[in-house]
C-alpha positions, 0 to 999 in steps of 0.5 A: 915249149914245155915248161915245168913251174918252179914252186920253189920260186913262189913267194911265201905264203904271207907275202901272197896274203891278197893273192896279187904277190902270188900272181906275179912272177908265176910260170905257167904250163901250157900244153906241148906242140903235139897237142896244139891240134887237140881242143875241147874234151880231145885237148883237155885229156891229153893234158890231164895225164901229165899233170901232177896230183897237187893244188894249183890254178888253171886257165882255159883259153879259146881259139881267139886266146881269150881267158874263158876260165880259172879255176883252183883246185885241191888236185890239179890232175883230178879236177881237169881230169872231170872236165874230160868225162862225157855227161853229166855237165851243166849247159854253161860248163859244157860251152865252156869245154867244147870252146876250149883250146889251150890251157895253162896251170900252175901249182901252189903249196896249198889250197889256200894259196890257189883260192887267193891266186883264183880270186885275184885272177878272175878280178884281172882278167874277167873271164867269160864263164867264171861268177863276175864281180861287177861295179866293184868301185873302191869304198869310202873310208874315214881316215884319221892321219898318222904323220902330223903332230895334230891329225886330222880326219878325212873322208878317202877312198882309194889306196890306203898308202898314207900312213894313218889309221882307216876305218870303214868300209862305208857303203857311200860318201854319203854315210862317210860324210854324216858319220864325220860331221858328227865325229867333229862335234864329238871329238873336236878333231880338225877336217882341214887340209896340211896347208890350210892348217899351217897358214892359219894365224886365227881360229876358223869358223869351225872353232866358233861353231864347237865342231873344231878345237882349233890345234892350229892357232894353239887353242888347245895344248898338244897333248890334251888334243891327243886325248881327243884323237885317242877317243875317236880311234877308241870309239871307232875301233868299236869301244864306244861305250867305254868313251861315252861312260868316260865322257859322262864321268868326266862331265859328271866330275865338272858338274860337282865342281861347278865347272859348269861350261866344261861340263856343258862341253861334254853334254854337247860332245856325249849328244854327238855320239848318241847321234853317231850310234841312232842315225844309222839305222838298225844297230845291233846290241850284240855284234860289234864287227860283221858283214852280212851278205844275202843272196836272191835270184829271180828271172836268171838274175842275181843280187847280192846285199851287202850290209856293213856293221862296225863299232856295233853300227850299221854303216850303210848296204850295197847291192851288187849284181855279179855276172853269173850263169842262170843254172849256178844255185845261190850258194855257189854264186855266193861263194864265188863272190865272197873270194873276188869281193875280199881280194882288196878290202880289209874282212871283219871278224865275222861275215854273216850269210844267208845260204850255205857255200861250199868250202867255207873252211877254205875260204875261212882259212884263205882269211884268216891268212889275209886278216893275220887274225880270226875270221869266222864265216857262219849261215845263223839259224836263230836270234839276232844273226838270223834277223840281220841276215833276214834283214839283208835278204829282204832288201836283195829281193827288193833290190832285185824287184827293182832292177827287174823293172827298170831292166824291162822297161829300158828294153821296152824303151829300147826296142820302141826306139828301133821302131820309132826310128826305123832301125835294122835291130834293137840297140844294146849300146847307144853311145850320145855325144856332145860338146860344152865350152865358153867361147871356144875355151876350155872346150871338152867333148863328152860321150856317155854310153847307155845299154839294155840296163840303163847309163853305163857309167863307167865306159863314159868318156871326155876329150879334152879338145887338143886342135889348135887349127880349130876356130874358138867356138867351131862345134863342127870341127870339135865333133870332128876331132871327137869322132876321129880320136873315139873310132880311130882307137876302137877300130885300132883295139877291136878292128874295123868291123864290128862283130855281130856273132858274139865273140866280143860279148855273151848274148846270155849276158844282157848286162855285156856291153859290145865294144862296137856302138849300135847307134849314135846319138849326136847332140845337133842338127844336120851340120853335126850329123854330116860331120860325124858321118863324114868321119864314119866314111873316111874310117870306112865304118859308116854303114855299120853304125846307125846315126841320129842328130838331135836338135832343139827345136824352136826357143829352145823347148823340150818337147819340140826337137827336130831329129836328123838321120841320113837319107831322110827328111828331118822329123819330130816326134808327138810331144808325150811319146815314151821315145821322145822323154827317152831321147830327151833323157840320154841327151841331157844326161850327155849334157850334164856330163859335158858340162861337169868335165868343162866345169872341172877343167875350167876351174883347174885351170883358173887355179893353177899357179903360175909357179906349177909351170917351172921345171923343178919348182916342187911342193916344197920350194912353192911352199917356201916361196909363197911364204916369202913373198905371199903370192905368184905375182910378188915372186914375179916382180922380184929380182934374181937376188931377192928370190935367191934368198928364199931357203932352198932357193939356189942361185941357179934356180932362182935364175931359172924362176926370174928367166920364166917370168921375164920370158913370158912377159 
């Protein structure tokens, strides 16, 4: 059915600066039923005839309904018409056009809004023919809380929903930790949680070693602590030289007044500030706030290196390897990368690039709209800025070289694995399973995934063993439960047959993993292997997946493992065989992940409070009960009348708490 987009219902530009508001409640115009029999250039030609000469976003779909491409245009009519022309397209675009079976469109008020919406949709839909920003995990920030009389300094990752000031991004959690440690010495701000702060009766060790001013016990007044907070904000906001100069003047005044103890405190704080400014690596003199991007291509792979500079300091760098067609120019990849990169991150006032990008002015306008201030995009030609870009480019070349070397080595090992174990094909996706428990308690199953580029950690999964019928310590039963859950879901989501025709993956991109594994590596002997094979037989998929069991050798010595495969006698590999080392790495990674998941579950259970099991007892009531009685055991021993005396606890709630502990005993 033909629907005309109601552009008057689109959100205002101010509400659409992230692209996400604009992505909601949009009315997409689809082709009419008479065009449903067309495909490729014929379909695109028919659709282009009735498209408006207005900015907007379009989506291209294949016959299966999968999104092939998301694009934006200053004029939808002109852009879509260009796809219908014969010749002049790259192989990538030609393949995309040939596979297009349907399209959807939405108009926007401006090309800027179209750019924001396009970036949001690409990140959400991950179309095959777009440049995709992979490994886009959130960056860590320093958070200075603003909802407490004594604000605290914390490391933060994720949504910035709490009332606080956020400073960053930092390239790694380690960089945040080091900076917070230095900031503690410089500004003496607390890093304890609010609950710990409220329960302190005397200063903690951090006060003794001069890394906190102990506002929790009144060792510093509220006004004086607020001054420390203001200094920290000023420093993290880029006014580092002013803060340091003021400290130096205060130290000099204290020394002139013969208050040498106070002067020594400021001396130590100035030393801590100097450490922050010096340990970050290269620190440009003329740049307070900037992100530096450099792109390098080699061997059909693209690397984008990003450096973050805040308050005149280098806050770290990170290498990205976006999915992009090998025929795309570096500037084209970088332009598509930038619009996605800043879709959910604050952007600095200055962005430095190694290559010119198309529509630089449009991207500037979009970032200005999102940041509500001036943002400049430059490709420096000389001076300090050019040196920074050159340094980032050198790092991009080195990172890509390491990536290609690792990928080549991994590919050789995968090929060697297939030859050694007589597999019909070189596996592209290997799944390794292991269990972890102590006498059957807190049992956890773990799955790790390896592909042509190494371990794929965003594909790791853990399975909390739920069955109450299992005998504690029954490894076979645990493995059966894990396999049933893993492959029942896989069959439900991707069908009962693996896809070997490339429909669920792009063969041109070795970094894209198929949904179905080619090989299962089981940490265990013949018993575990048969348990897994039985589950796969029940699901009717045993013939589609190769199985290998890895059992530890005599005395559980590494290097003497026995390998089990269906229909073959168990065997060992030569001690120095690279494939043996490879399988050991896979098994050890699964073991590490399983142990870590088990410990996390066990720790959570150990620290669980009995009050958490009572319905209607939230954090406030729980805190009130603990403050009144001291411990959960004391609450359990108390009478209903005593419990009702606690502020915020009604007679009905008191009776509920009393009944809970009496029923449990």
